[in-house]
N, C-alpha and C positions, 0 to 999 in steps of 0.2 A: 388501607389506612382509615381509621375511624376516629372522629372527634379530635382531629389534629389542628394545629394552627401553623400554617405554612407561610413563611415570610421570606422574600428575596430568594425564591427557589429558581435554580438554573439547571434545566435538564437538557443534556446533549446526548442523543442516541436515536436508535431506530424506535419509532413509536408505533405500537400495535395494540389497539384497544386501550385507550387512555381516557378514563372517565373521571371528571372532576365535579363533585357535588351533583351527581346524577346526570351530568351532561357529557356525552361522548365527544371529546374534542379531537379525536384521532385524525379525521379527515381535514379539519382546519389546520392542525399542526403540520401535517405532511404537505398540504397545499402551499404552505408558507415556508417550508424548509427548503432552502436553496440546494441542498444535497440530496433531496429525494426526487426521483425514485432510486438513484444510484446507491444511496445508503442501504436500501432494502434489497439490493441485488447481489450482495457479497457472499451469501451462503446458499447458493442454488442447490437443488436436490436432483437435478437431472442434467444431462449433457447439453441440452439446448440452453439451459440457464447458465451453464459455465461459459459457453460461447458468447452469450449475450452480455454477461457481466464483463468478460475480458474485452470485448469490443467497446463497451461503454467506457471502461477505464482507460483504454488506449486513446479513445477520442478525447476524453477529458484532458489527458496529459499532452496530446498534440496541441490543443488550444492554449494550454497554460505555458507550454514551452515556447510557443510562438510569441506570447507576451513577454516571456523572460528574455528573448533575444533583443528586445528593445533596451535592455540594460547594458551598462558598460562591463568590461571584464572585471573591474574592481567590485562593482555591485554584485555580480554573479558569485563572487567569493565573499561577500559581506554577510556577517552574522547579524540577525535582527533579534534584539532582546536576548542574546546569548544562545540562540538556537542555531541549527545548521544553516549554512548558506544554501543557495539554490543548487550549486554544484555538489556540495556535500550531501544534500538530500538525494540527488541522483546516484551518488556513490553508495549511499546507504541502501537504496533500492536494488542496486546491483548485488550487494551482499545478501539482502533479503531473498532475492530470487535464487541465488546460489544455495543458500541455507535451506529454503523451503521447497525448491524445485529441482535445480540441476544436480544437486548432490543426492538427495533421497530418491528422486524419481527417475533421473537419467543416469545415475551412478557416477557422476563426475567426482573425482577424488581431490581436486584442488579448487580453491576459490580464485576468482579473478582478482588480480593484484589491485585493481582500483576500488574494490569493495570496501565499505566503511561500516564496521559493526557499531552497535550501540555501546555506550560507555561501559556498562556492566558486563559486556561480552568480549571486550578487547583482549583480555588476557587468556582467553580460552585456548588459543593455539591454532588458529585457522590457517591451514596450509595455503600458501600462495599470496596472502594479503601483504600489501605494502602500506603500512599504517601511516607512512609519511608522504604518500602520494598526493600531489596537488595538480590533478589533470585539468585541462580546459573543458568547457562545456561540451564541445564537439567530441572530444576524446571519450568522455564518459557516456555521452548519448549513443555513440557508435556501439558501445558494449550493451547498453540498454536495448538498442534495436536488435542486436543479435539474440539476446535473451528472449525478447518479445516474440521473435520468429520461432524460436524453439518452443516457447510456451504455447503459441497458437497451433503449431503442428501437433503438439502433445494433446491439447484439448480437442482438436479435430479428429483424433484417433482413439480417444479414451472411450470406455463404456461404463455404464452404471455398475457393472459387476466389479470394476476396479476400485470403486469408491471405498470399500471396506477393507481392501488389502492393506496389511500392516507394513509400515516402512519405518526405518530408523532415521531420526532427525538429530543431527549433532547438537549436543547441549540439552536437548529436550526429550530424548528417548523415543519409544515406539508409539506411533500414532496411526490412525487410519489414513490412507492416502489422501482422501478428500480434505482432511484437515490441513494438509500442506498447501493445497490450492486456496483454501479459505484464508490461511495466514498471508499468502502472497497478495491476494485481493485486498484484504483489510489493511495491510501495510501500504499498498499503493493508494488506497482511498484516503487513509488518515494523513499520509505525508503530502498528498495532493492538497488537502485542505490547508495544511500548514503552509505549503508553498504559496497558495493563493493569498492567504492572509499576509504573508511577508512581502509578496509582490506589491500589494497595496501600499504597505509601508515604504517600499522603495520607489514608489511613484509610478507604477505601471499597472 
């Protein structure tokens, strides 16, 4: 951008080489970004990076889930500003892992009944979903733990040769295998941010 007038600018994303009026502010921004370096780990190019990203995401959710356990059951199911509750967020991640991992990469043919799709995808016809399910936190976390173990096992045994293998993702079509894992990582990261934001509102 040249000869522009920027007022009230809000940039949210991975910053890599950001120069303002001749000043490279990249290091300053990332140093003060509470989500960095995790934000920059979501699209690794090798197996070591996959394992590192997965471990970091898992650790972030462990800490945040521990915070959530201080809430009452009512609060765990409470919507903040019209967004998903903490439990619904976990349900959505169950769905995301099924859509982006267990179905296209493991060949699972049905979705876990506790999964919760985004509004625009509800009517796609996902086999196995119970759209009226209202599980407890422990119930949905048990599913998340099972999926996490499957994902860790897959990442532990994958090779870079697999990255470009084409797979079919329901609703989205054919993509390289690695894009499935990127999507799972990005969904986990973004919904973790939302969950942390809402936990502050709920008082924990």
